N, C-alpha and C positions, 0 to 999 in steps of 0.2 A: 260502733254506734254513731250515727250521723247526727250529732248535736252541735250547737253553736261553738265556735272556737276556731283557732288557727289549724287544728288537726282533729282527727276523729277521736272520740272517746273510746275506750277499750274495756271490755270485760274479758279477763284472762283467768284460766283455770289450769292447775297442774296437779297431777297425781303421781305418786311414786311408791314402790313397794319392793321388798327384798326378803329372801329367806336364806338361812344357812342350815346345814345339816347338824345333827347332834354331835358329829365329830369335829366341828369347827372349834377353834381355840379362841375365837373372838366374837363379839356381838356388834350389832349395828346400834348407833346412837341417834336419838331424836332430840331436837331442840337447837336453839341458837339462831342467829341471824345470818342468812346466806348473802354473800356479796363477793367482793374482791378486795385486794389491798394494794397500797402503794407505799414504798419505803420513802418516808419524808426526810429522815436523816439516817446515817448508818446505824443500824440496830434498832430503829424506831419506825414502826409501820402504822399506818392509819387504815382502818377497815377490818373486815373479817374474811375468813376463807370461805370458798364455795361449800355449801352443804346440800346434800341430796335430800335429807330429811329435816330441813329447818322448820322450826316453829318459833316465830319471833315472840319475844317476851319471856322466854325460858332460857336457861343456860345451855350451852352445848352439852349433849349427852345427858339431858335431864332424865330420859328414859332409855333403857337399853334392853335388847332382846335379840333372839335369833330370827324372829319374824317381826317385820315392821311395815307400816304403811303410813303415808302422810299425804296431805293435800292442801292446796291453797286456792283461794278465790280472791281476785283483785278487780277493783274498778279504778281505771286510770283516766284522769281528766286533765287536759292541757290548761294552763293558766295564761301565760303570755310568753312572747319571744323578746328578750332584751336584745339579743344579737349585737352585743357590744363588748369591747375590750376595756381595760383600765389604762388609760393614757398609753405610755410606752411599755408597760409590763407585758410579758408574753402570756397573757391570760385572756381567754375569750369566753364570755357567757352566752350560751346558745339559747336554751329554753328552760322554762320552769313549769312543772306539773305537780299534781297531787295524786295520791293513791289511798284508797280505803281497802283494807284487807281483812280476811279471816283465814287463819291457819289451824290445822289440826293434825295430830299424829298419834299413833298407837304402837306399842311394842309388847310382845309376849314371847313365851318360850313354849316349844312343843311339849306335849305330854308323852314321855317315853318311860319305859319301865327301868331301863338301865342306861344311864347317861355318863359316858366316860369323861366328859368335860361338863360339869354342872353349870347351868346357866346362872348368871348373877341375878337376873330378874326371876325370882322364884315363883312369881305369880303365873299360873298357867293361863289365866284369863287375861285378855288384853287390858292394859292400862292406857288411858287416852288423855292427852293434854290438848288444849285448844286456846287460841288467843284471837284478839281482834284489835285493830288500830288503824293508824294512818301515817302517811309519809309525805314529805315535800321533797321533790326531786329537782336537782339543778344539773343540767347537762352543760359541761364546760370543756374547754380544750386547754391543755397545759403542755407545752408551749405551742399554742395555736393549732397544732396538727395531731395531738394525742388526746382523743376524747375520753372523758370520764363522766360518770353519773354519780353525783354526791347525793346520798339519801339520809335525811334527818327524819327519824320516826319515833313514834310512841306506840307501845303495845301493852295491852292489859290481858292477863290470863282470864279466860272465862270458864275453864275447866282445868284444874291442876292435879288431878289424880292423887290427891293427898300428899303431894310433895312438900317437904319442909323448905323454909328459907326462899320462898318465891315472892318477889316483889309484886305489889298490887299494880304498879305502873312502871314500865321500863322505857327509858329514853336511850336512843342509840344513834350513832353516826357511822355510816359505812359507805362503801363505794360499790359500783357495779349494779347489775340487775338483780332483782330478788329471785328470779328464775327465768 
């Protein structure tokens, strides 16, 4: 989208789906924040792992099933380009942007008369979760030539499929692209 700013604004969409047979011994999980991680100290990492069926604002694996589908819609807008380092430190701040998003995902199990591996999600009909929120993104280089995207976000569930212990607002910090 050609709007004012140092770069184009972007409308991005992503859809993913998967299915497993009734002989499968595992299920797909929906939920969690997709990103990447960096080991800050030995044994301590910052960020999340990449997720195919991420729905921000929900814990990883909030829904499980042998059939899953998810999707995301994002509006990404540039803020400004600091293009600066911090004195003699090997850190360089490149650009700052914001993202507004909506995520949704559903999971269900197939209807079969004999199931050798019973599905954990006993609901034959799809259970759907959805969230909306925003992120502020900082593209930086540590040390100068290794690029990272730091994402500070807030997400709120707009459909929780009757799940217990879901926060009304989640704040997260992660690395990498959302998708």
